[in-house]
DRENPABA-351853 format. One record per residue (C-alpha): x, z, y. Coordinates in steps of 0.001 Angstrom, whole numbers, plus 524288, in hexadecimal, padded with zeros to 5 digits. Each point is the difference from the previous one (the first is absolute). Layout:
N
BAGU     c1     c3     c2
BAGU      X      Z      Y
...
This chain:
405
BAGU     c1     c3     c2
BAGU  72A10  EBF8B  0B4D7
BAGU  7FE4D  804BE  80DE0
BAGU  7F5E4  80A6F  802E1
BAGU  7F2F5  7FB2F  804CE
BAGU  7F59A  80754  807CC
BAGU  7F555  7FB76  7F69B
BAGU  7FE42  80593  7F25F
BAGU  8024B  7F698  7F493
BAGU  7F170  7FFB0  7FCC9
BAGU  7FC50  7FD1F  80E17
BAGU  80A0F  7F517  800FE
BAGU  7FB7F  7FA16  7F32D
BAGU  7F1A5  800D2  803D9
BAGU  80263  7F9F4  80D55
BAGU  807B6  7F4AF  7FA34
BAGU  7F4FF  7FD8C  7F63E
BAGU  7F5F1  80069  80AF9
BAGU  80762  7F654  80886
BAGU  8032A  7F6BD  7F4D5
BAGU  7F1FC  7FEA4  7FB5E
BAGU  7FAE0  7FFCD  80DEB
BAGU  808E2  7F452  8025E
BAGU  7FAFA  7F955  7F3BF
BAGU  7F18A  80229  80276
BAGU  7FF97  7FDA7  80EA0
BAGU  802C7  7F179  7FEA7
BAGU  7FC49  7FCFD  7F1E2
BAGU  7F18F  8038B  800BC
BAGU  7FCB5  7F817  80C4E
BAGU  80992  7F4FA  7FCDB
BAGU  7F552  7F70D  7FADA
BAGU  7F8A0  800E1  80CD2
BAGU  80C85  7FD90  80794
BAGU  8032E  7F3E0  7F814
BAGU  7F24D  7FA5F  800F9
BAGU  80144  80092  80EC2
BAGU  80E43  7FBFA  80105
BAGU  7FEE7  7F473  7F6AE
BAGU  7F1AB  7FBC4  7FFCE
BAGU  7FCA9  7F5CF  7F5EF
BAGU  80B6D  80354  7F710
BAGU  7F8EF  803FF  7F38A
BAGU  80C6A  80355  7F893
BAGU  8072C  8088E  809BB
BAGU  7F8EF  80CC5  7FCDD
BAGU  80177  7FEDF  7F14B
BAGU  80E4A  7FC61  80143
BAGU  8028B  80B5B  80932
BAGU  7FA1E  80A08  7F6C5
BAGU  807C8  7FA43  7F4BC
BAGU  80CDD  80244  80714
BAGU  80095  80E8F  7FCD3
BAGU  7FF8A  7FEC1  7F11E
BAGU  809B3  7F4BF  800BE
BAGU  80979  8082D  807F8
BAGU  7FE07  80B92  7F6D6
BAGU  804F6  7F78B  7F4CC
BAGU  80C66  7FC14  80724
BAGU  8060A  80AA7  80842
BAGU  7FD92  80D87  7F9DB
BAGU  80916  7FDEB  7F466
BAGU  80B0B  7FB67  808C7
BAGU  7FE08  80B4A  8096A
BAGU  7FF1E  809CA  7F4D3
BAGU  80CDD  7FB15  7FA73
BAGU  80687  80137  80D63
BAGU  7FA70  80DAD  80212
BAGU  80530  8049E  7F2DC
BAGU  80D91  7FA34  801DC
BAGU  8040E  7FB7D  80D7C
BAGU  7F8D3  806C3  80B27
BAGU  7F9B3  80D52  8018A
BAGU  7F164  7FE27  7FD5E
BAGU  7FBAE  806D7  80C80
BAGU  80905  7F754  8080F
BAGU  7FB29  7F3D1  7F90D
BAGU  7F1FF  80472  80272
BAGU  80306  80178  80E76
BAGU  80667  7F29A  800B5
BAGU  7F50B  7F901  7F8C8
BAGU  7F584  806D1  80814
BAGU  806D8  7FC5F  80CAF
BAGU  80109  7F1A2  7FC36
BAGU  7F1E0  80004  7FB32
BAGU  7FBD8  805D0  80D0F
BAGU  80681  7F532  807CE
BAGU  7FA41  7F560  7F75E
BAGU  7F1F4  804F0  80032
BAGU  8006B  8023E  80EBA
BAGU  80491  7F1F3  801EA
BAGU  7F477  7F9F9  7F8C3
BAGU  7F6FB  7FEA4  80BF0
BAGU  80A06  7F6F9  80633
BAGU  7FF56  7F54F  7F59B
BAGU  7F815  7F3AF  8026C
BAGU  7FD6A  7F9EF  7F2A9
BAGU  7FA7B  804CC  7F31D
BAGU  80CB4  7FC63  7F92A
BAGU  807CA  80855  8097B
BAGU  7F669  80B37  7FE03
BAGU  80150  7FF5E  7F12C
BAGU  80ED8  7FF3F  800B6
BAGU  80123  80BC1  80901
BAGU  7F614  807CD  7F825
BAGU  8078F  7FD04  7F38D
BAGU  80CBB  80479  8063F
BAGU  7F96D  80C96  8046D
BAGU  7F9C4  8022E  7F2AA
BAGU  80CF4  7FE25  7F8FB
BAGU  80588  80B47  807F8
BAGU  7F3C4  8086F  7FF71
BAGU  7FDEA  7FEF2  7F156
BAGU  80E81  80206  7FD9B
BAGU  7FF09  80CA1  807BC
BAGU  7F37A  8050B  7F9A5
BAGU  80596  80474  7F2CC
BAGU  80C09  80572  806E2
BAGU  7F6DE  807CD  808BE
BAGU  7F998  805E4  7F3F0
BAGU  80D4D  80333  7FA4D
BAGU  805C4  806AC  80C00
BAGU  7F36F  80784  8029E
BAGU  80030  80535  7F210
BAGU  80E5A  8038F  801A4
BAGU  7FC61  807AA  80C3C
BAGU  7F686  8089A  7F856
BAGU  8039A  80B52  7F71D
BAGU  7F5CC  7FC54  7F5CD
BAGU  7FAD1  7F21E  801E3
BAGU  7F584  8016B  7F588
BAGU  7FA40  80B73  80785
BAGU  8024A  7FB53  80DE1
BAGU  80023  7F127  80044
BAGU  7F135  7FEB4  7FF8B
BAGU  7FE3C  8086F  80C12
BAGU  80A92  7F834  80712
BAGU  7FAAC  7F2D7  7FBA3
BAGU  7F28D  8034A  80565
BAGU  805FC  7FF0B  80D9F
BAGU  801DB  7F1A0  7FD13
BAGU  7F17A  7FEEF  7FD69
BAGU  7FD19  80760  80C88
BAGU  808E5  7F673  80717
BAGU  7F867  7F483  7FA50
BAGU  7F303  80629  803F6
BAGU  8057B  80349  80D63
BAGU  8041B  7F1F6  80256
BAGU  7F23B  7FB4B  7FD3D
BAGU  7F9C9  80A39  808B3
BAGU  80996  7FD2A  80AF8
BAGU  7FD02  7F173  7FFCE
BAGU  7F196  8007E  7FC8E
BAGU  7FB2F  80C03  80735
BAGU  8099D  80351  80AE0
BAGU  80745  7F442  80573
BAGU  7F462  7F6FF  7FDD1
BAGU  7F8C4  80778  80AA9
BAGU  809C2  7FADA  809E0
BAGU  8023B  7F2D1  7F9A6
BAGU  7F584  7FAC2  7F6E1
BAGU  80973  7F569  7FB73
BAGU  80AE8  8096A  7FC41
BAGU  7FEF6  7FC65  7F18A
BAGU  80258  7F19F  802EA
BAGU  80ADE  80232  809D6
BAGU  80E98  802BB  7FF4E
BAGU  7FFA0  80EC9  800EA
BAGU  7FD62  80263  7F18B
BAGU  80D4C  7FA02  7FCFD
BAGU  806AE  806F3  80B46
BAGU  7FA9E  80D26  7FBA6
BAGU  804F1  7FD3F  7F242
BAGU  80D70  7FD59  805A5
BAGU  7FFFB  80C9F  807D7
BAGU  7FC12  807F9  7F40E
BAGU  80AD0  7F9F4  7F7CB
BAGU  809DD  80323  80AAF
BAGU  7FBAB  80E16  7FE0D
BAGU  8026E  7FEBF  7F15F
BAGU  80D94  7FA94  802AC
BAGU  80332  80B4C  8091F
BAGU  7FB61  80AA9  7F6B0
BAGU  80515  7FA65  7F326
BAGU  80E4A  8043D  801A0
BAGU  7FB56  80E2E  80042
BAGU  7FA10  7FEE3  7F25C
BAGU  80781  80298  7F366
BAGU  806B1  7F68B  7F6BD
BAGU  7FD2F  800C7  7F162
BAGU  80BDC  805E0  7F93E
BAGU  8083C  7F5E0  7F8D3
BAGU  8028E  80251  7F1A9
BAGU  80D95  8019A  7FA31
BAGU  7FEC6  7F26E  7FA1D
BAGU  7FD5B  7FA30  80D49
BAGU  80BC5  806BA  805FB
BAGU  80966  7FC74  7F525
BAGU  7FBE0  7F217  7FCF2
BAGU  7FB39  7FB9B  80D36
BAGU  7F1FD  7FF15  7FB79
BAGU  7F709  7FF52  7F442
BAGU  7FABD  7F305  7FB8B
BAGU  7F27C  7FD72  80542
BAGU  7FBFE  7FC96  7F232
BAGU  803C0  80D5D  7FA9B
BAGU  7F33B  80665  803CF
BAGU  7F870  7F4A5  7FA0D
BAGU  805F7  803C9  7F2FB
BAGU  7F7EF  80C72  8004F
BAGU  7F3FF  7FCB2  7F7D5
BAGU  7F755  8099B  80751
BAGU  80394  7FA52  80D33
BAGU  7FEA2  7F1FF  7FB34
BAGU  7F264  80255  7FA5D
BAGU  7FBF0  806EB  80C77
BAGU  80574  7F4DE  8083A
BAGU  7F988  7F4F1  7F860
BAGU  7F2CF  806DB  7FFA6
BAGU  800D3  8030E  80E8B
BAGU  80318  7F1D1  80303
BAGU  7F4AD  7FAFB  7F7D1
BAGU  7F6D9  80A13  805C3
BAGU  802EA  7FB6D  80DD2
BAGU  7FA95  7F280  7FCD6
BAGU  7F1AD  80443  80105
BAGU  80366  80998  80ADA
BAGU  802FB  7F4D0  80955
BAGU  7F197  7FC5F  80052
BAGU  7FC23  80CCF  8064F
BAGU  8094D  7FEA9  80B6D
BAGU  7FC53  7F1D7  80251
BAGU  7F14C  80034  7FDB8
BAGU  7FA3C  80DC2  800AD
BAGU  7FCCF  7FFE4  80E82
BAGU  7FA86  7F233  7FF1D
BAGU  7F7DD  803C6  7F41E
BAGU  7FA42  80C24  8065D
BAGU  7FBBB  7F847  80BEE
BAGU  7F94F  7F5B2  7F78F
BAGU  7F97B  80ABB  7F7EF
BAGU  7F8AF  8048A  80C16
BAGU  8085F  80BB5  80392
BAGU  80012  8001D  80ED1
BAGU  80CD3  802F2  8070A
BAGU  807CE  7FE5A  7F37F
BAGU  80D03  80241  806F6
BAGU  7FBEC  80DDD  8033C
BAGU  7FB19  802A3  7F241
BAGU  80CF3  7FB4C  7FA78
BAGU  806AB  80BAA  8066B
BAGU  7F95F  8087F  7F5BD
BAGU  80ACB  7FB3B  7F71D
BAGU  80A9D  80538  808FD
BAGU  7F8F0  80D01  801B2
BAGU  7FF33  800FD  7F141
BAGU  80E73  7FCC0  7FF1C
BAGU  8037B  80B49  80909
BAGU  7F7E6  80981  7F7E3
BAGU  805BD  7FC17  7F2ED
BAGU  80DDE  7FF71  80532
BAGU  7FE55  80E3D  803C7
BAGU  7FAE4  8030C  7F24C
BAGU  80A39  7F7FD  7F8B8
BAGU  80A78  80AB8  7FF30
BAGU  7F624  8091F  7F989
BAGU  7FBE3  7F563  7F67A
BAGU  80E0C  7FCA6  7FC55
BAGU  802BD  80E2C  7FC76
BAGU  7F4B4  80057  7F670
BAGU  80027  7F266  7FA19
BAGU  80A0F  7F65C  7FAFA
BAGU  803C8  7F408  807E0
BAGU  7F9A2  7F79B  7F57E
BAGU  7F2FB  806FA  8018B
BAGU  80042  7FEAF  80EC7
BAGU  80398  7F18E  7FF1F
BAGU  7F4EE  7FDB6  7F64F
BAGU  7F639  80663  80927
BAGU  804A9  7F72D  80B04
BAGU  7FEB3  7F3F4  7F75A
BAGU  7F27D  80418  7FB58
BAGU  7FB6A  8018C  80E02
BAGU  8043C  7F219  8034C
BAGU  7F7F1  7FAD4  7F497
BAGU  7F487  808AA  803EE
BAGU  800CE  7FB9E  80E30
BAGU  7FF0D  7F1A8  7FC52
BAGU  7F4DA  802D0  7F691
BAGU  7F8A2  806F9  80AE9
BAGU  801F6  7F449  808EB
BAGU  7FBAF  7F6BD  7F54B
BAGU  7F382  80741  7FCA4
BAGU  7FCA0  80516  80DA7
BAGU  7F694  7F504  8036E
BAGU  7FFEB  804BE  80E0A
BAGU  7FE7F  80E7C  7FCBC
BAGU  80731  806F3  80AF7
BAGU  802C7  80C33  7F7EF
BAGU  80747  7F833  7F59A
BAGU  8075D  7F810  80A21
BAGU  80464  80BF3  8079F
BAGU  803AC  8073A  7F391
BAGU  808AE  7F485  7FC85
BAGU  806A4  800D2  80D40
BAGU  80151  80ED1  7FF5F
BAGU  80717  7FEE6  7F2F3
BAGU  80BAA  7FA81  8075F
BAGU  806B8  80D33  800A2
BAGU  7FFDA  80196  7F146
BAGU  8036F  7F1B0  7FE05
BAGU  80B9D  7FF9D  80930
BAGU  80578  80DC9  7FF5B
BAGU  7FEE2  80213  7F163
BAGU  8058C  7F293  7FCDB
BAGU  8097F  7FBD8  80AB9
BAGU  80502  80D1B  804F6
BAGU  8011D  805C7  7F25C
BAGU  80732  7F3AD  7FBEA
BAGU  809E5  801D7  80B01
BAGU  80254  80E12  7FBD4
BAGU  8013B  7FC39  7F1B3
BAGU  80A34  7F5A8  80336
BAGU  80786  809D4  80843
BAGU  80020  809E4  7F4E5
BAGU  803BE  7F658  7F563
BAGU  80AF4  7F92D  8076B
BAGU  80E09  8051D  7FF7E
BAGU  80491  80624  80CB1
BAGU  8078B  7F3E6  80426
BAGU  7F4E0  7F6C3  7FCA1
BAGU  7F490  805A8  80796
BAGU  80041  7F610  80B00
BAGU  800C7  7F507  7F60F
BAGU  7F50E  80600  7F7DE
BAGU  7F6F4  800A8  80BC5
BAGU  803BE  7F210  8037C
BAGU  7FCED  7FB36  7F240
BAGU  7F2AB  806A3  80038
BAGU  7FD34  7FA32  80D6A
BAGU  8042A  7F28B  7FB36
BAGU  7F737  800C9  7F406
BAGU  7F3EB  8058A  806C7
BAGU  7FF79  7FC66  80E66
BAGU  80780  7F397  7FCF2
BAGU  7FDC9  7F903  7F31C
BAGU  7F32C  80661  7FC01
BAGU  7F981  7FE70  80D3D
BAGU  80544  7F22F  80162
BAGU  7FA3D  7FBDA  7F2EC
BAGU  7F331  80661  803EC
BAGU  7FFE2  7F889  80CD0
BAGU  8026E  7F35C  7F89D
BAGU  7F4AC  802B4  7F6A6
BAGU  7F6B6  80481  80AB7
BAGU  7FCE6  7F236  80509
BAGU  7FBF9  7FC04  7F232
BAGU  7F661  80B4A  7FF24
BAGU  7FB98  7FD19  80DDF
BAGU  7FCE4  7F1E1  7FCAF
BAGU  7F8B5  803C6  7F3A2
BAGU  7F899  80C3A  803F4
BAGU  7FDEE  7FFBE  80EC8
BAGU  7F570  7F6BC  804B7
BAGU  7F87F  7FC54  80C2A
BAGU  7F154  801AF  7FDEA
BAGU  7F6BB  7FCCC  80B31
BAGU  80B0C  801A0  809B5
BAGU  80429  80D36  7FA9C
BAGU  80C0C  80384  7F818
BAGU  7FC8D  80580  7F2A3
BAGU  80965  80697  7F67E
BAGU  7FCB1  7FDEB  7F1BB
BAGU  80177  80D18  7F8C7
BAGU  80A3E  7F9AB  7F749
BAGU  80948  7FF46  80B95
BAGU  801E2  80EAF  7FE5E
BAGU  7FCD0  80181  7F198
BAGU  80B14  7F6F4  7FBC7
BAGU  80A94  8088D  8064E
BAGU  7F89D  80C26  7FB77
BAGU  8010F  7FB3A  7F1FC
BAGU  80E50  7FC6A  801C5
BAGU  802E9  80D87  80579
BAGU  7F89D  8067E  7F4D1
BAGU  807E8  7F893  7F5CC
BAGU  80CBF  803D7  806A5
BAGU  7FB4A  80E14  80087
BAGU  7FE32  8004E  7F13B
BAGU  80D0C  7F94B  7FD70
BAGU  80733  80964  808FE
BAGU  7F9AA  80BB6  7F95F
BAGU  804A2  7FB0B  7F2BD
BAGU  80DD0  7FB28  802A6
BAGU  804A4  80942  80AC1
BAGU  80445  80C50  7F8E5
BAGU  80668  8083E  80A86
BAGU  7F777  80C22  80164
BAGU  80967  807B8  80888
BAGU  7FC07  805F8  80CE8
BAGU  806A4  7FCB6  80CC7
BAGU  800BE  80E5E  8039F
BAGU  7FD59  80CBF  7F916
BAGU  800BE  808C4  80BDE
BAGU  7F3DF  80588  80636
BAGU  7FB6E  7F79A  80B5F
């Protein structure tokens, strides 16, 4: 690989920042954009937010297979990011909701194919991923926060309609161009001897590992209740009387930055199973706090602030566990399988169940939207049951790293 003026950690952090900036800068305000672009279309917003999980079930496995066998992962990441950039930047030029959904799906297929490869090449660029990945991944969170601040607090001063205009998509495209330019300077995961000699390992080989399979199934099931938070938390907080709920939601991202910084220390001292269990327990606790809050701001904000423990200890630890467990030539595929099961299938099932809970537990009372506590207590109970099952059947008590953080 050619020398590069940036250090590996700086390159990896910058790519993470740009990738998650690109994701957040259009995704968060997309509902407002659609309500203005296609007024009266009651289905367009729900369909648009369902595109991501659908794409995450289709493209990551294919891209992971290609990255492990046919094309250098960093080059594939650059190619996918470049195509995704062109597609997202073209969205403001469509004229119908059907065209919007089609272009967004095409973009999402590329973006979600690239996401697990990004994790894989970033880990390959670090000497000890278990120690360093958390501190690199937090730059993705900073990128997400930065996108919101740029749109909501900076550019909105010059253009109050920035969130409903085309520039959110154009900025996403520019950021992904940056990802495409920097990706070739990252490292490729080393192929295993089996990959070199046989032309690749079967994608089903890693599923034959009982530990990985149990982890994968539990992660998939656990993402079913998780979908409710991303779809309804902001809406719920606003109906619960918490003024300026969008600003309060950033507590979750601040918490994520803090716990990402602490994650390497935690992984040295505790097993991956313990860390995953803490993350799962916090999801159940968060929903219980929402269910029993009854408008109490302290309980609501505590639930939001738990996001760092929820996301970092569950999702990020899961990525690291998959990277450790997978054979050298299967790491791209392993990340793709985890992405398919969590961001794809699990979230998609959750989004399909959400309307049923909405119809049963969200009501209009005297012109105001009211959440029945059971809307949150049902997923809290589901998460608690999965927590107990995971604690019983998942028997890998190894640590991801034993070196001092």
